[in-house]
C-alpha positions in Angstrom: 35.7 -7.1 25.8 32.6 -9.0 26.8 32.7 -11.9 29.3 30.1 -14.4 30.6 30.4 -12.7 34.0 28.9 -9.5 32.8 26.1 -11.4 31.1 25.4 -13.4 34.3 25.3 -10.4 36.6 23.3 -8.3 34.2 20.6 -11.0 33.7 20.6 -11.6 37.5 19.9 -7.9 38.1 17.1 -8.2 35.6 15.5 -11.2 37.4 16.2 -10.1 41.0 13.4 -8.7 43.1 14.4 -5.2 43.9 14.0 -3.4 47.1 12.6 -0.5 45.3 9.3 -1.6 43.7 9.1 1.6 41.7 12.1 0.6 39.7 10.4 -2.7 38.9 7.3 -0.9 37.8 9.3 1.4 35.5 11.0 -1.7 34.0 7.7 -3.3 33.3 6.4 -0.1 31.8 9.4 0.1 29.5 8.9 -3.5 28.4 5.2 -3.0 27.8 5.9 0.2 25.9 8.3 -1.4 23.5 5.9 -4.3 23.0 2.9 -2.1 22.3 4.9 0.1 20.0 6.1 -2.9 17.9 2.6 -4.4 17.8 1.1 -1.1 16.7 3.8 -0.6 14.0 3.4 -4.1 12.5 -0.4 -4.0 12.6 -0.7 -0.5 11.1 1.9 -1.0 8.4 0.2 -4.3 7.5 -3.1 -2.5 7.1 -1.5 0.2 5.0 0.1 -2.5 2.8 -3.3 -4.1 2.5 -5.0 -0.9 1.5 -2.2 -0.1 -1.0 -2.5 -3.5 -2.6 -6.3 -3.3 -2.7 -6.2 0.1 -4.4 -3.5 -0.9 -6.8 -5.4 -4.0 -7.9 -8.6 -2.0 -8.4 -6.8 0.7 -10.4 -4.9 -1.8 -12.6 -8.1 -3.8 -13.0 -9.3 -0.9 -15.2 -6.1 0.5 -16.6 -3.1 -1.6 -17.6 0.5 -2.4 -16.6 1.9 -0.7 -19.7 0.6 1.2 -22.7 1.9 1.6 -26.2 0.6 4.4 -28.4 1.6 6.2 -31.5 3.9 9.2 -31.1 1.4 11.3 -33.1 -2.2 10.8 -34.1 -3.5 7.2 -34.2 -1.8 3.8 -34.0 -2.6 2.2 -37.4 -0.5 -1.0 -37.3 -1.7 -2.2 -33.9 -1.8 -5.9 -34.9 1.9 -5.7 -35.6 2.5 -4.0 -32.3 0.6 -6.8 -30.5 2.6 -9.4 -32.3 5.9 -7.8 -31.3 4.7 -7.4 -27.7 3.7 -11.1 -27.4 7.3 -12.1 -28.1 8.4 -10.5 -24.8 8.7 -13.1 -22.0 7.0 -11.0 -19.4 3.9 -9.9 -21.5 0.9 -12.2 -20.8 -2.0 -10.0 -22.2 -2.6 -7.4 -25.0 -5.6 -5.4 -26.0 -6.2 -2.5 -28.4 -8.3 0.4 -27.3 -9.7 3.7 -28.3 -10.2 6.5 -25.7 -11.8 9.9 -25.9 -13.3 12.4 -23.5 -17.0 12.6 -24.2 -20.3 13.8 -22.8 -23.2 11.4 -22.1 -26.8 12.7 -22.1 -30.1 11.1 -21.3 -33.2 13.2 -21.0 -32.2 16.3 -19.1 -29.3 14.6 -17.3 -25.7 15.2 -18.5 -22.3 13.8 -17.4 -18.8 13.8 -18.7 -17.2 10.4 -19.2 -14.2 8.7 -20.7 -15.4 6.6 -23.6 -13.3 3.5 -24.2 -13.6 1.3 -27.2 -12.5 -2.3 -26.6 -12.5 -5.7 -28.1 -14.1 -8.0 -25.5 -12.0 -11.0 -26.4 -8.8 -9.0 -25.9 -10.0 -6.9 -23.0 -10.4 -9.8 -20.6 -6.7 -10.6 -20.9 -5.6 -7.2 -19.5 -8.3 -6.1 -17.1 -10.8 -7.5 -14.6 -13.8 -5.4 -15.6 -15.5 -8.5 -17.0 -15.4 -10.0 -13.5 -17.2 -6.9 -12.0 -20.3 -6.8 -14.2 -23.5 -6.2 -12.3 -25.7 -7.1 -15.2 -25.0 -8.6 -18.6 -21.6 -9.7 -19.9 -18.7 -7.9 -21.5 -19.0 -10.3 -24.5 -22.4 -8.8 -25.2 -20.8 -5.8 -26.9 -20.9 -6.5 -30.7 -19.6 -4.5 -33.6 -22.3 -2.4 -35.2 -24.7 -2.9 -32.3 -23.8 0.4 -30.7 -24.2 -0.9 -27.2 -22.6 0.7 -24.2 -21.6 -0.5 -20.8 -21.7 2.1 -18.0 -20.1 2.3 -14.5 -22.6 2.0 -11.7 -22.4 5.6 -10.5 -22.4 6.9 -14.0 -25.6 4.9 -14.8 -27.1 6.3 -11.6 -26.4 9.9 -12.5 -27.9 9.4 -15.9 -30.8 7.3 -14.4 -30.0 4.7 -17.1 -31.0 1.1 -17.0 -30.6 -1.8 -19.4 -32.2 -1.1 -22.7 -32.2 2.7 -22.3 -30.8 5.0 -24.9 -27.8 7.2 -24.1 -26.5 9.9 -26.4 -22.7 10.2 -26.7 -21.5 13.6 -27.7 -17.8 13.9 -28.9 -15.7 17.1 -29.1 -15.2 16.5 -32.8 -17.2 18.8 -35.1 -19.1 18.0 -38.2 -20.2 20.6 -40.7 -23.9 20.9 -41.4 -26.1 23.5 -43.2 -26.8 24.9 -39.8 -23.2 25.3 -39.0 -20.5 23.3 -37.1 -22.1 20.7 -34.7 -20.5 18.2 -32.4 -20.7 14.6 -33.4 -23.2 12.6 -31.5 -24.5 9.0 -31.6 -27.2 7.2 -29.7 -26.1 4.0 -27.8 -28.1 1.3 -26.0 -27.2 0.5 -22.5 -26.2 -3.2 -22.5 -24.5 -3.6 -19.1 -23.4 -2.0 -15.9 -20.1 -2.7 -14.0 -18.8 -1.8 -10.6 -15.0 -2.1 -9.9 -15.1 -0.3 -6.5 -13.2 2.8 -7.6 -15.2 6.0 -7.9 -12.9 7.3 -10.6 -14.0 4.5 -12.9 -17.5 3.7 -11.7 -18.3 7.4 -12.1 -16.4 8.3 -15.3 -15.9 5.4 -17.7 -18.1 3.9 -20.4 -17.3 1.0 -22.6 -18.3 0.4 -26.2 -17.1 -1.9 -29.0 -13.8 -0.9 -30.6 -15.4 -0.7 -34.1 -18.3 1.4 -32.9 -15.8 3.8 -31.2 -13.7 4.0 -34.4 -16.8 4.9 -36.5 -17.8 7.5 -33.9 -14.4 9.1 -33.7 -13.6 8.6 -37.5 -10.5 6.6 -36.8 -11.1 3.9 -39.4 -8.6 1.1 -38.7 -6.6 3.1 -36.2 -6.7 2.9 -32.4 -5.5 5.1 -29.5 -3.0 2.4 -28.4 -2.4 -1.1 -27.1 -2.6 -2.0 -23.4 -0.4 -4.7 -21.9 -0.5 -7.0 -18.9 2.7 -8.4 -17.4 3.4 -11.4 -15.2 4.9 -9.1 -12.7 3.5 -5.5 -12.5 6.7 -4.2 -10.8 8.7 -5.0 -13.9 6.5 -2.5 -15.9 9.2 0.3 -16.1 11.9 -2.1 -17.4 9.6 -3.9 -19.8 8.3 -0.6 -21.2 11.8 0.5 -22.0 12.7 -2.8 -23.6 9.6 -2.7 -25.8 10.2 0.9 -26.8 13.7 -0.1 -28.0 12.5 -3.2 -29.7 9.5 -1.8 -31.7 10.2 -0.4 -35.1 9.4 3.3 -35.6 8.6 5.9 -32.9 6.1 5.0 -30.2 5.0 6.4 -26.9 5.4 3.8 -24.1 4.2 4.4 -20.5 3.5 2.3 -17.5 1.3 2.4 -14.4 4.1 3.7 -12.2 4.2 6.8 -14.3 0.5 7.2 -15.0 -0.4 7.1 -11.2 2.9 8.3 -9.9 1.5 11.1 -7.7 -1.0 8.8 -6.1 1.3 6.0 -5.2 4.0 8.4 -4.2 1.6 9.9 -1.7 0.8 6.5 -0.3 4.5 5.7 0.2 5.0 9.1 1.9 2.0 8.4 4.2 3.4 5.0 5.1 6.8 6.5 6.0 5.3 9.2 8.1 3.0 6.8 9.9 6.1 4.6 10.6 7.9 7.5 12.0 5.0 8.7 14.2 4.3 5.2 15.6 8.0 4.6 16.2 7.9 7.4 18.8 6.0 5.0 21.0 9.1 2.8 21.1 11.3 5.9 21.6 9.2 6.9 24.7 9.6 3.3 26.0 13.4 3.6 25.5 13.5 6.8 27.6 11.9 4.7 30.3 14.8 2.3 30.0 17.1 5.2 30.7 15.2 6.2 33.8 15.1 2.5 35.0 18.8 2.0 34.6 19.8 5.4 36.1 17.7 4.4 39.2 19.3 0.9 39.3 22.8 2.4 39.1 22.0 4.7 42.0 20.4 1.8 44.0 23.4 -0.5 43.2 26.2 1.9 44.1 27.6 -0.3 46.9 27.4 -3.4 44.7 29.3 -1.6 41.9 31.9 -0.4 44.4 32.4 -4.0 45.7 32.7 -5.3 42.2 35.3 -2.7 41.4 37.3 -3.5 44.5 37.3 -7.2 43.4 39.1 -6.1 40.2 36.2 -5.8 37.7 37.1 -3.0 35.1 34.9 0.0 34.4 34.2 -1.4 30.9 32.8 -4.6 32.5 30.6 -2.6 34.8 29.2 -0.8 31.7 28.5 -4.2 30.0 26.5 -5.3 33.1 24.0 -2.5 32.7 24.0 -2.7 28.9 23.0 -6.4 29.3 20.2 -5.5 31.8 18.7 -2.8 29.5 19.1 -4.9 26.4 17.3 -7.7 28.1 14.3 -5.4 28.6 14.5 -4.3 25.0 14.9 -7.8 23.5 12.0 -9.2 25.6 9.7 -6.3 24.6 10.7 -6.6 21.0 10.2 -10.3 20.8 6.8 -10.1 22.5 5.8 -7.2 20.3 6.8 -9.1 17.1 4.8 -12.2 18.1 1.8 -10.1 19.1 2.0 -7.9 16.0 2.3 -10.9 13.6 -0.7 -12.6 15.3 -2.7 -9.4 15.1 -1.9 -8.7 11.5 -2.7 -12.2 10.3 -6.0 -12.3 12.2 -7.0 -8.6 11.9 -9.9 -9.2 9.5 -11.6 -11.7 11.8 -10.9 -9.7 14.9 -12.5 -6.6 13.4 -15.4 -8.7 12.2 -16.0 -10.0 15.7 -15.8 -6.5 17.2 -18.3 -5.2 14.6 -20.7 -8.2 15.3 -20.4 -7.9 19.1 -20.9 -4.1 19.3 -23.2 -3.8 16.3 -21.0 -1.2 14.6 -19.4 -1.0 11.1 -15.9 0.4 10.8 -15.9 0.4 7.0 -19.1 1.2 5.3 -19.0 -0.4 1.8 -21.1 2.4 0.5 -18.3 4.8 1.3 -15.1 2.8 1.2 -16.2 0.1 -1.4 -14.7 -2.6 0.9 -16.4 -4.2 3.9 -13.3 -5.9 5.3 -10.1 -4.4 6.7 -7.3 -5.5 4.3 -4.0 -6.6 5.9 -0.9 -7.8 4.2 2.1 -8.8 6.4 5.4 -7.7 4.9 8.3 -9.6 6.5 10.8 -6.9 5.5 8.7 -4.4 7.5 8.7 -6.8 10.5 12.5 -7.2 10.3 13.1 -3.5 10.1 10.8 -2.8 13.0 12.3 -5.5 15.2 15.9 -4.3 14.4 15.1 -0.7 15.0 13.3 -1.3 18.3 16.3 -3.4 19.5 18.9 -0.7 18.4 17.0 2.1 20.1 16.7 0.1 23.3 20.4 -0.7 23.2 21.2 3.0 22.6 19.1 3.9 25.7 21.5 1.8 27.9 24.7 3.7 26.9 24.4 6.7 29.3 23.4 4.8 32.4 26.1 2.2 31.7 28.7 5.0 31.3 27.5 6.6 34.5 27.9 3.2 36.3 31.4 2.8 35.0 32.3 6.2 36.6 31.4 5.1 40.1 34.3 5.6 42.5 34.5 2.7 45.1 35.7 5.0 47.9 32.9 7.5 47.5 30.3 4.8 47.2 31.4 2.9 50.3 32.1 5.9 52.5 28.9 5.6 54.5 28.5 1.8 54.3 
């Protein structure tokens, strides 16, 4: 079906200096279009992978890979749950917690916040909040001290600094001679953290687990146990295994369920961006069609001579398929090399541009990051390269078919 003769002639047509310079220009445009499309796809998808990884790490730095809680009310036997979870090969960290929606007040300033009771020694095994302390340490929280650690934005809203008093108001009611009143307690600000996610810097406050239990009247109970795994993508499977292994009825969830809408939106955005940018490659492929159609018209006499020498119509088709594929392969290879180089050095390139022109593409006060994250995914590179080659190959089919329909007598009539 395919002989070296077709390969030789097709590559020779690709290298030959054509009489029509416009055809050469269109060929070069096609090659550059495919190259730029592949470069753009690899670079943009790498940036999106980097952003997704950065956001995921920041979210999981404050939440957890998996959570075990009681089916109803509070989890009383949490030490037993931790002991059972530790036996699983993929669990590398466990921490009990108490959570409640509260209102924080200081002076005339008020803000809602998620109050989380933690044990500092356990907490550092499941989260990175201790690594993001702006002042003080997570270990400074002590039972009975009624200290509180605020997110940076939350502290700014309350105008609270180290040593200031903050009143925590809970939705639970207590009966007094004056009627039912919400429970409230004064806490001392002992630290401030900043993880780089507004959801947490603006809406989370940390206290010691025993202080939270006293405030919420939970005695020895907790809201649940947070788990950290050696591979976060195993969270759904490990959650199901723990739910089946633990005695009794528990509610087990993981990060893919808790933040499902957010990460689903990121995946949808990535797919749509891939589709939009791939149109660049499609446009370049249309240029290949134009190039080969003009080459077929220009080489009518050559095709007729080859036919009279006994070459079959199928072989004529392969000649022009080879010529168009050569443009696609060259553009794809150049694009893959350029895209990989750009993705691996994107951070330094952006930094150089910012320094040279005196601009800032990512303001850390807005985006919480000062560098453009980039993570090269080799699966994406392979998919892009294969797709670009296939669409380039598909663009050669019509011109090749048209060349195979050339009639020698008609083509040589006026020669």
